[in-house]
KEKE-3310 file (N, C-alpha, C; in steps of 0.2 Angstrom, whole numbers, plus 5000, padded with zeros to 4 digits):
npx = (5004:5003:5011:5002:4989:4989:4990:4978:4969:4972:4968:4954:4950:4954:4945:4933:4934:4934:4921:4913:4917:4912:4898:4896:4898:4888:4877:4878:4877:4863:4857:4860:4854:4840:4838:4841:4831:4819:4823:4826:4814:4807:4815:4812:4798:4794:4804:4809:4797:4793:4803:4801:4788:4791:4800:4791:4783:4791:4790:4783:4766:4761:4755:4755:4760:4768:4757:4767:4782:4797:4809:4826:4831:4842:4844:4851:4863:4876:4878:4866:4858:4862:4858:4845:4843:4842:4829:4820:4806:4797:4785:4772:4771:4771:4759:4749:4750:4744:4731:4716:4708:4716:4722:4711:4706:4717:4716:4703:4704:4713:4706:4694:4699:4705:4694:4687:4696:4696:4682:4683:4692:4684:4674:4680:4688:4680:4676:4688:4692:4682:4685:4697:4695:4686:4682:4695:4693:4683:4690:4697:4686:4680:4690:4691:4678:4680:4690:4683:4675:4686:4685:4677:4675:4682:4676:4663:4658:4657:4648:4637:4634:4628:4616:4610:4611:4604:4590:4578:4583:4588:4590:4583:4570:4568:4569:4557:4547:4547:4543:4552:4557:4548:4550:4561:4579:4592:4607:4616:4628:4634:4645:4643:4640:4652:4660:4654:4657:4671:4674:4667:4675:4688:4688:4693:4707:4709:4705:4712:4726:4724:4718:4728:4737:4729:4727:4739:4740:4743:4730:4730:4734:4723:4715:4722:4722:4708:4707:4714:4705:4702:4691:4682:4682:4693:4703:4703:4708:4720:4727:4723:4721:4733:4743:4738:4742:4752:4745:4734:4740:4746:4734:4728:4737:4736:4723:4722:4732:4728:4716:4717:4721:4710:4699:4689:4678:4674:4670:4660:4651:4651:4648:4647:4649:4657:4674:4689:4707:4710:4700:4702:4715:4713:4705:4713:4723:4716:4704:4708:4720:4732:4746:4759:4754:4746:4755:4763:4753:4752:4765:4766:4756:4761:4772:4766:4760:4771:4781:4776:4775:4788:4793:4786:4790:4804:4803:4797:4807:4817:4810:4810:4824:4827:4819:4827)
npy = (4994:5011:5026:5037:5031:5025:5036:5042:5032:5033:5046:5045:5037:5044:5055:5048:5044:5056:5061:5051:5054:5067:5064:5056:5066:5074:5066:5064:5077:5080:5070:5075:5087:5084:5078:5090:5099:5096:5099:5113:5118:5115:5123:5136:5137:5132:5131:5145:5153:5147:5151:5165:5166:5161:5170:5182:5177:5178:5192:5207:5213:5228:5244:5247:5246:5233:5225:5223:5223:5225:5212:5205:5211:5217:5231:5240:5235:5223:5225:5231:5220:5210:5217:5217:5204:5202:5207:5198:5187:5175:5176:5175:5162:5157:5163:5156:5143:5146:5151:5144:5143:5142:5129:5121:5122:5116:5103:5100:5101:5091:5079:5080:5079:5066:5058:5061:5056:5042:5039:5042:5033:5021:5023:5025:5013:5001:5007:5008:4995:4989:4995:4990:4977:4977:4974:4976:4985:4994:5000:5013:5021:5021:5027:5039:5044:5045:5055:5066:5075:5085:5093:5103:5118:5119:5127:5129:5116:5114:5124:5119:5108:5115:5119:5106:5101:5110:5115:5116:5110:5099:5086:5085:5087:5076:5065:5069:5068:5054:5049:5046:5054:5065:5079:5092:5088:5094:5097:5106:5118:5110:5098:5086:5090:5095:5083:5077:5085:5085:5072:5070:5079:5075:5062:5057:5058:5048:5037:5035:5032:5020:5012:5011:5003:4991:4987:4982:4971:4953:4943:4930:4925:4926:4916:4905:4905:4903:4890:4883:4882:4894:4906:4920:4932:4930:4929:4941:4950:4944:4944:4953:4966:4968:4969:4980:4990:5000:5009:5012:5019:5030:5036:5040:5049:5059:5063:5067:5077:5089:5090:5094:5107:5113:5126:5131:5122:5120:5133:5136:5125:5121:5132:5146:5141:5130:5125:5126:5125:5131:5140:5148:5153:5161:5171:5177:5182:5190:5196:5200:5206:5202:5197:5192:5182:5174:5169:5162:5152:5146:5140:5131:5123:5117:5111:5102:5093:5089:5083:5071:5064:5063:5055:5044:5040:5037:5027:5017:5016:5010:4998:4992:4991:4981:4971:4967)
npz = (5000:4996:5002:5002:5002:5014:5022:5019:5024:5038:5040:5038:5048:5059:5057:5058:5072:5078:5075:5081:5094:5096:5094:5105:5115:5112:5114:5128:5132:5129:5137:5150:5149:5148:5160:5168:5165:5172:5185:5184:5181:5194:5202:5197:5198:5209:5220:5221:5222:5234:5243:5243:5248:5261:5265:5266:5276:5288:5291:5296:5298:5289:5285:5270:5253:5246:5259:5271:5281:5272:5271:5271:5260:5247:5245:5253:5253:5259:5272:5276:5274:5283:5295:5293:5296:5310:5312:5308:5312:5320:5324:5318:5315:5328:5332:5324:5331:5343:5341:5340:5329:5317:5320:5320:5307:5300:5305:5302:5288:5284:5289:5281:5268:5269:5271:5259:5250:5253:5250:5236:5232:5234:5225:5213:5211:5207:5194:5187:5187:5180:5168:5165:5163:5152:5135:5123:5112:5118:5127:5124:5122:5134:5142:5137:5141:5155:5155:5150:5158:5160:5150:5152:5161:5177:5187:5182:5183:5196:5200:5194:5202:5213:5208:5208:5221:5229:5240:5232:5221:5207:5212:5224:5219:5211:5220:5228:5218:5216:5228:5238:5248:5259:5262:5256:5256:5266:5259:5252:5257:5267:5275:5268:5255:5251:5251:5241:5230:5230:5227:5215:5207:5208:5204:5191:5193:5202:5195:5183:5187:5194:5183:5175:5182:5184:5171:5166:5173:5175:5171:5170:5182:5191:5185:5187:5201:5203:5197:5207:5217:5224:5231:5222:5229:5238:5229:5224:5235:5238:5226:5215:5221:5229:5218:5212:5220:5218:5209:5217:5228:5221:5215:5227:5233:5223:5224:5238:5241:5233:5238:5252:5252:5246:5239:5231:5231:5245:5247:5238:5239:5252:5260:5272:5284:5285:5289:5282:5278:5266:5263:5274:5272:5260:5265:5275:5266:5256:5262:5275:5272:5277:5274:5279:5289:5282:5273:5282:5285:5273:5271:5282:5278:5266:5271:5279:5269:5261:5270:5275:5263:5259:5269:5267:5254:5257:5265:5257:5247:5255:5258:5245:5243:5252:5247:5236)
capx = (5000:5007:5010:4996:4984:4990:4988:4971:4965:4973:4964:4947:4949:4954:4939:4927:4934:4932:4914:4910:4918:4907:4892:4895:4897:4881:4872:4879:4874:4856:4855:4860:4849:4834:4838:4841:4825:4814:4826:4825:4807:4806:4818:4809:4791:4793:4808:4810:4791:4792:4807:4798:4783:4794:4802:4786:4780:4795:4790:4777:4761:4762:4750:4759:4759:4763:4756:4771:4788:4802:4815:4831:4832:4848:4844:4856:4870:4877:4877:4858:4855:4864:4854:4838:4842:4840:4822:4816:4802:4793:4778:4767:4770:4768:4752:4746:4749:4740:4724:4712:4705:4720:4723:4705:4706:4721:4714:4697:4705:4716:4700:4689:4703:4706:4687:4686:4701:4693:4676:4685:4694:4678:4670:4685:4691:4676:4676:4695:4693:4678:4688:4703:4692:4682:4685:4701:4690:4679:4694:4698:4680:4679:4695:4689:4673:4683:4693:4678:4674:4691:4684:4673:4678:4681:4671:4656:4655:4655:4642:4632:4632:4624:4609:4608:4610:4600:4583:4574:4587:4586:4590:4577:4564:4568:4567:4551:4543:4547:4541:4557:4557:4542:4552:4568:4585:4597:4613:4620:4631:4636:4651:4641:4641:4660:4662:4651:4660:4678:4674:4666:4680:4695:4687:4698:4714:4710:4703:4718:4732:4721:4717:4735:4740:4725:4727:4745:4740:4742:4724:4730:4735:4716:4712:4726:4719:4701:4708:4716:4699:4702:4685:4684:4684:4700:4708:4704:4711:4726:4731:4722:4722:4741:4746:4736:4743:4755:4740:4730:4744:4747:4728:4726:4741:4734:4717:4723:4736:4725:4709:4718:4721:4704:4696:4683:4673:4671:4667:4654:4646:4651:4645:4652:4650:4663:4681:4695:4712:4710:4696:4706:4721:4710:4702:4719:4726:4712:4700:4711:4726:4738:4751:4763:4751:4743:4761:4764:4748:4754:4771:4764:4752:4766:4776:4761:4759:4777:4785:4774:4776:4795:4794:4783:4794:4810:4801:4796:4813:4820:4807:4812:4831:4827:4817:4832)
capy = (5000:5017:5031:5041:5027:5024:5043:5043:5028:5035:5052:5044:5034:5050:5059:5044:5044:5063:5061:5047:5058:5072:5061:5054:5072:5077:5062:5066:5084:5079:5066:5079:5092:5081:5078:5097:5103:5096:5103:5120:5119:5115:5129:5142:5137:5129:5133:5152:5155:5145:5156:5172:5166:5160:5177:5186:5174:5181:5199:5210:5217:5235:5248:5249:5242:5227:5226:5220:5226:5221:5209:5201:5215:5219:5238:5243:5231:5217:5228:5231:5213:5208:5221:5214:5197:5203:5209:5192:5185:5169:5178:5173:5154:5156:5165:5150:5138:5149:5152:5137:5143:5139:5122:5117:5122:5111:5096:5098:5100:5084:5074:5080:5076:5059:5054:5061:5051:5035:5039:5042:5026:5016:5024:5024:5006:4997:5010:5007:4988:4987:4998:4986:4970:4978:4972:4981:4990:4998:5004:5020:5025:5022:5031:5046:5046:5047:5062:5070:5081:5090:5097:5108:5122:5116:5131:5128:5110:5115:5128:5114:5104:5120:5118:5099:5100:5115:5112:5116:5108:5093:5080:5085:5086:5069:5061:5071:5065:5047:5048:5043:5059:5070:5086:5092:5087:5100:5095:5111:5121:5105:5094:5081:5093:5095:5077:5075:5089:5083:5065:5071:5083:5072:5055:5055:5057:5041:5031:5034:5028:5013:5009:5010:4997:4985:4985:4979:4965:4947:4940:4922:4923:4925:4910:4900:4904:4899:4883:4880:4883:4901:4910:4926:4937:4929:4930:4949:4953:4941:4945:4959:4972:4969:4971:4987:4995:5007:5014:5015:5025:5036:5039:5043:5055:5064:5066:5069:5083:5095:5091:5097:5115:5115:5132:5133:5117:5122:5140:5136:5120:5121:5138:5150:5138:5125:5128:5122:5129:5134:5146:5152:5156:5166:5176:5181:5185:5195:5200:5204:5209:5200:5193:5187:5177:5170:5166:5156:5147:5142:5137:5125:5118:5114:5106:5096:5089:5087:5079:5064:5061:5061:5050:5038:5038:5035:5020:5013:5015:5005:4992:4990:4988:4975:4965:4966)
capz = (5000:4995:5008:5001:5004:5022:5025:5018:5029:5044:5041:5038:5054:5064:5056:5061:5079:5080:5074:5087:5101:5096:5095:5112:5119:5111:5118:5135:5134:5128:5142:5155:5148:5149:5168:5171:5163:5177:5191:5183:5182:5201:5205:5196:5199:5216:5226:5222:5225:5241:5247:5243:5253:5267:5268:5269:5283:5293:5291:5300:5294:5289:5281:5265:5247:5249:5266:5275:5281:5268:5274:5267:5254:5245:5243:5257:5253:5264:5279:5278:5274:5290:5300:5293:5299:5317:5312:5306:5317:5320:5328:5314:5317:5335:5332:5322:5336:5349:5339:5338:5322:5312:5321:5318:5300:5297:5306:5298:5281:5283:5290:5275:5262:5270:5270:5252:5247:5254:5246:5229:5230:5234:5219:5207:5210:5202:5188:5184:5186:5174:5162:5163:5161:5146:5128:5121:5108:5121:5132:5123:5123:5142:5145:5135:5145:5161:5154:5147:5162:5160:5144:5154:5166:5184:5191:5180:5185:5204:5200:5192:5208:5217:5205:5209:5228:5233:5242:5226:5215:5203:5216:5228:5214:5209:5226:5230:5213:5216:5234:5242:5254:5260:5262:5253:5260:5266:5257:5251:5263:5272:5273:5263:5248:5250:5250:5234:5225:5229:5224:5208:5204:5208:5202:5186:5196:5205:5190:5178:5190:5195:5177:5172:5186:5183:5164:5165:5177:5171:5174:5171:5189:5193:5182:5191:5208:5203:5196:5213:5222:5228:5229:5219:5234:5241:5224:5223:5240:5238:5220:5211:5225:5230:5212:5210:5225:5215:5207:5223:5231:5216:5215:5234:5233:5218:5227:5245:5241:5232:5242:5258:5251:5241:5241:5227:5232:5251:5247:5234:5241:5259:5263:5276:5291:5284:5290:5279:5277:5259:5264:5279:5268:5256:5270:5277:5261:5252:5266:5281:5270:5282:5270:5283:5292:5276:5270:5287:5284:5266:5272:5286:5274:5261:5275:5281:5264:5259:5274:5275:5257:5258:5273:5264:5248:5259:5268:5251:5244:5259:5257:5239:5244:5256:5243:5232)
cpx = (5004:5006:5004:4990:4984:4988:4981:4967:4966:4969:4957:4946:4949:4947:4933:4928:4932:4924:4910:4911:4913:4900:4891:4894:4890:4876:4872:4876:4866:4853:4855:4855:4842:4833:4838:4835:4820:4817:4825:4818:4805:4809:4814:4802:4789:4797:4809:4803:4790:4797:4804:4792:4785:4797:4797:4783:4784:4795:4784:4772:4762:4756:4754:4757:4766:4763:4760:4778:4793:4807:4819:4831:4840:4849:4849:4862:4870:4876:4869:4855:4856:4860:4847:4837:4840:4832:4817:4812:4798:4786:4772:4766:4768:4761:4747:4745:4745:4733:4721:4709:4709:4721:4717:4704:4711:4719:4708:4699:4708:4710:4696:4693:4704:4699:4686:4690:4698:4687:4678:4688:4689:4674:4674:4687:4687:4676:4683:4695:4688:4681:4694:4701:4688:4686:4690:4698:4686:4684:4695:4692:4679:4684:4693:4683:4675:4686:4688:4676:4679:4690:4680:4676:4676:4676:4664:4653:4653:4649:4636:4629:4627:4616:4606:4606:4606:4593:4578:4577:4584:4586:4584:4570:4563:4566:4560:4546:4542:4545:4546:4558:4550:4544:4559:4574:4589:4604:4618:4622:4632:4642:4650:4642:4648:4662:4660:4655:4667:4678:4672:4672:4686:4694:4692:4705:4715:4709:4709:4724:4730:4720:4724:4738:4736:4726:4733:4745:4739:4736:4724:4732:4728:4714:4716:4723:4712:4702:4710:4711:4699:4695:4687:4685:4691:4705:4709:4709:4719:4731:4730:4723:4730:4744:4744:4738:4747:4750:4735:4734:4745:4740:4726:4730:4738:4727:4718:4726:4732:4718:4711:4718:4715:4701:4689:4677:4670:4668:4661:4649:4646:4648:4650:4653:4655:4670:4686:4701:4713:4706:4699:4712:4718:4708:4708:4722:4722:4708:4703:4718:4732:4742:4756:4760:4748:4749:4763:4760:4750:4760:4770:4760:4756:4770:4772:4760:4766:4781:4783:4775:4783:4796:4792:4788:4801:4808:4800:4802:4817:4817:4809:4819:4831:4824:4822:4837)
cpy = (5006:5022:5035:5037:5026:5031:5044:5039:5031:5042:5050:5041:5039:5054:5055:5044:5051:5064:5057:5051:5063:5070:5059:5060:5075:5073:5063:5072:5084:5076:5071:5085:5090:5080:5085:5100:5102:5099:5110:5122:5119:5121:5135:5143:5134:5132:5141:5155:5153:5150:5162:5172:5165:5166:5181:5183:5176:5188:5201:5213:5224:5238:5251:5245:5239:5228:5222:5223:5222:5218:5205:5204:5217:5227:5241:5239:5226:5219:5228:5225:5210:5211:5218:5207:5197:5205:5203:5189:5179:5170:5175:5165:5153:5158:5159:5145:5140:5150:5146:5137:5140:5131:5118:5117:5117:5104:5095:5097:5093:5078:5074:5077:5069:5055:5055:5057:5044:5034:5038:5036:5021:5017:5023:5017:5002:5000:5008:4999:4986:4990:4993:4979:4971:4976:4978:4986:4995:5003:5011:5024:5026:5027:5038:5049:5048:5054:5067:5076:5087:5095:5103:5112:5119:5120:5130:5121:5110:5119:5123:5110:5109:5119:5111:5098:5104:5112:5112:5113:5101:5086:5079:5084:5079:5064:5063:5068:5058:5045:5045:5048:5063:5077:5086:5091:5093:5097:5100:5115:5116:5102:5089:5084:5094:5089:5075:5079:5087:5076:5066:5074:5079:5065:5053:5054:5051:5036:5030:5030:5020:5009:5007:5004:4991:4983:4981:4972:4959:4943:4932:4920:4922:4918:4904:4899:4901:4892:4879:4880:4889:4904:4917:4932:4936:4931:4938:4952:4950:4942:4951:4965:4973:4972:4978:4992:5001:5012:5016:5020:5031:5040:5043:5049:5061:5067:5070:5076:5089:5096:5094:5105:5117:5121:5133:5128:5119:5128:5140:5131:5119:5127:5141:5146:5132:5129:5123:5127:5133:5141:5151:5156:5162:5172:5180:5185:5191:5199:5204:5207:5207:5195:5189:5181:5172:5166:5160:5151:5142:5138:5130:5120:5114:5109:5100:5091:5085:5082:5072:5060:5059:5055:5043:5035:5035:5028:5015:5011:5010:4998:4988:4987:4982:4969:4963:4961)
cpz = (5000:5001:5008:5003:5011:5025:5025:5023:5036:5045:5042:5045:5060:5063:5059:5069:5082:5080:5080:5093:5101:5097:5102:5117:5118:5114:5125:5137:5134:5134:5149:5155:5150:5157:5171:5170:5169:5184:5190:5184:5190:5204:5204:5198:5206:5221:5227:5224:5232:5245:5248:5248:5260:5270:5270:5275:5289:5294:5296:5296:5294:5284:5275:5259:5245:5256:5271:5275:5277:5272:5269:5260:5253:5243:5247:5258:5258:5271:5281:5278:5281:5295:5299:5296:5306:5317:5310:5313:5316:5323:5324:5315:5324:5336:5330:5327:5342:5347:5337:5332:5317:5313:5319:5311:5297:5299:5302:5290:5279:5284:5283:5269:5263:5268:5262:5248:5247:5250:5238:5227:5230:5227:5213:5206:5205:5195:5184:5183:5180:5168:5160:5160:5155:5140:5126:5116:5112:5126:5131:5124:5130:5145:5143:5139:5152:5161:5152:5151:5162:5154:5146:5160:5173:5188:5189:5182:5193:5204:5198:5198:5213:5214:5206:5216:5232:5235:5236:5220:5212:5208:5221:5224:5212:5215:5228:5225:5214:5223:5239:5249:5253:5260:5259:5258:5260:5265:5256:5257:5269:5270:5268:5256:5247:5248:5242:5229:5224:5226:5217:5204:5203:5206:5197:5188:5200:5200:5186:5181:5191:5188:5174:5175:5184:5175:5163:5169:5173:5174:5173:5178:5193:5191:5186:5198:5208:5202:5202:5219:5226:5226:5226:5224:5237:5235:5223:5228:5240:5232:5217:5215:5227:5224:5210:5215:5223:5213:5212:5227:5227:5216:5222:5235:5229:5220:5233:5245:5239:5236:5249:5258:5247:5244:5238:5230:5239:5251:5244:5237:5249:5263:5268:5283:5291:5285:5287:5278:5271:5260:5269:5276:5264:5260:5272:5272:5258:5257:5271:5278:5274:5278:5274:5286:5287:5273:5275:5286:5278:5268:5276:5282:5269:5265:5277:5276:5262:5263:5275:5269:5256:5263:5270:5258:5251:5262:5262:5248:5248:5259:5250:5239:5247:5252:5238:5235)
residu = (MET:SER:ASN:ALA:ALA:VAL:THR:ALA:ALA:THR:SER:SER:ARG:ALA:THR:ALA:ALA:GLY:LYS:SER:ALA:LEU:ALA:ARG:LEU:GLY:GLU:ALA:PHE:VAL:GLY:ARG:LEU:VAL:ILE:LEU:ILE:PRO:TYR:LEU:TRP:LEU:VAL:PHE:PHE:PHE:LEU:ILE:PRO:PHE:VAL:ILE:VAL:PHE:LYS:ILE:SER:LEU:SER:GLN:THR:ALA:ILE:ALA:ILE:PRO:PRO:TYR:THR:PRO:VAL:LEU:GLY:PHE:GLY:ASP:GLY:LEU:ALA:GLY:LEU:PHE:ALA:GLN:LEU:ASN:GLU:LEU:SER:VAL:ASP:ASN:TYR:THR:TRP:LEU:THR:GLN:ASP:ALA:LEU:TYR:VAL:ASN:ALA:TYR:VAL:THR:SER:VAL:ILE:VAL:ALA:ALA:ILE:SER:THR:VAL:LEU:THR:LEU:LEU:VAL:GLY:TYR:PRO:ILE:ALA:TYR:GLY:MET:ALA:ARG:ALA:PRO:ALA:MET:LEU:ARG:PRO:THR:LEU:LEU:MET:LEU:VAL:ILE:LEU:PRO:PHE:TRP:THR:SER:PHE:LEU:ILE:ARG:VAL:TYR:ALA:TRP:ILE:GLY:ILE:LEU:LYS:PRO:GLU:GLY:LEU:LEU:ASN:GLN:LEU:LEU:LEU:ALA:THR:GLY:VAL:ILE:SER:GLN:PRO:LEU:ILE:ILE:LEU:ASN:THR:TYR:THR:ALA:ILE:PHE:ILE:GLY:ILE:VAL:TYR:SER:TYR:LEU:PRO:PHE:MET:VAL:LEU:PRO:LEU:TYR:SER:SER:LEU:GLU:LYS:MET:ASP:TYR:SER:LEU:ILE:GLU:ALA:ALA:LYS:ASP:LEU:GLY:CYS:PRO:PRO:THR:SER:ALA:PHE:TRP:LYS:ILE:THR:PHE:PRO:LEU:SER:LEU:PRO:GLY:VAL:ILE:ALA:GLY:CYS:LEU:LEU:VAL:PHE:ILE:PRO:ALA:VAL:GLY:GLU:PHE:VAL:ILE:PRO:ASP:LEU:LEU:GLY:GLY:SER:GLN:THR:LEU:MET:ILE:GLY:LYS:THR:LEU:TRP:ASN:GLU:PHE:PHE:ALA:ASN:ARG:ASP:TRP:PRO:VAL:SER:SER:ALA:VAL:ALA:VAL:ILE:LEU:LEU:LEU:LEU:LEU:ILE:VAL:PRO:ILE:MET:LEU:PHE:GLN:ARG:ALA:GLN:ALA:ARG:ALA:GLN:GLU:GLN:ASP:ARG)
# end
């Protein structure tokens, strides 16, 4: 082989190696960018707003615009920043622990959200199970019907329940016409109406994760259990339900977390007598114009939701490691 041919072959191999190195660098950059984007999203739309709210919660109410004393500002330089550190106060958090209104609002919100989550699970599990066992041709249609309420405004759907649940509404008219009741039921402006509204509004968030878990399940296990003489009820609790637990947990979290801080449903369906932290937060922020206290309420509400979830995820990760 001539020197020119050897030189050309060496040059082509070097060029190919350079292209492969650039390709690897490009793939590594894309891979890191895919990972980085969610973190940037969390930083800009969760961490930074949370820091701002937390900073406001450490300030004091003032007759100004905005209605609180500025803290941790850089307008006066580092010396002014360090001076403002001494002005930080946790009085707003102390006030929340001393006032029974806020404690009762937190407790009531958690209880209402927990009961609503259980009711949503009881309603959503049979729906998801029926969808998973339906013929393959019908599943897309059933899935569309579950998602269909999202095509209508959330506020309009809640207002529709007012027309259904009020004393002269459609539900009472139907029950009176059929002779089931002799006088209208008082459902609107009660916690019962809140349960109905939350279950209806958040039902798709329970059904979709359950359907995803149940659809992937190997139903030959149920047939094998029946062949071995296992009753249908026992087969459900020993095979179907344990295999669907990831969907149950995901659905319960998707319902429980927003239900704790729900404002629209308690305000429209629950009336002024119901006490939930979402309404309390709105009143402090807009009616009382007490931004520091409302920010403290929001911070505690966020911690109330995030800390148990983090502990649960850590326990679940440990259980998975032990299984390995």
